[in-house]
N, C-alpha and C positions, 0 to 999 in steps of 0.2 A: 481285224475282222477275219473270221473264218466260219466254218460250219458250226462252231461252238458258240457263236455270237460275237458281240463287239467286246473287245478286251479293253479294260480301263486301267491306266497306269498312273502312278504319281510322278512327280518331277524326278525322283531318284530311279525311275524306270522299274519300280516294283509293281507287279500285277496286283491290283487292289479290288478288282471286281470284273464281272461280265454282265452284259446286257443281252438277254436272250429274246429272240423274236420268233414268231411262228413260221418264218420263212428265211431263206438266205438273204443277207443284206448285201447289196451291191455297192452302196455309196453312203457316206455320211458327211454332213456339213453343219456348222453352227450358223444360226441366223437370229432374227429378232433385233429389236432396237439396242439391246445390251449384249448381243452375241452369246447369250446363255441358253438358247433353245437348240437342242440337238435334233436334227432331222436325219432319219435313217430310211433309205430307199430300198425296198425289197422288190422282188420280181412282180408282185401284184399290188402292193400297197405302199403307202408312205406313213411312217410313224414319227412321233416327236415326243420329247420330254424336256422339262426344265432342268438345268444343271447348275451346280455352284461353280463349275468351270466356265471360262470365257474363251471363245474362239479367237483366233489370230485376227488382227486388223490388217486391212490392205495396206501395202506400202505407199 
């Protein structure tokens, strides 16, 4: 994350995309029953989108 948006990488660590928001993003996390919903917290708003990626499971 930076002022350029959220950077998206593949497993080989290649930059494959960016998610641009209308404000600076302070935090991201995966949620939902399948952990494939990405939540992005800005300074004024919360955004979300469905992804093909799955977030890490708790140990």
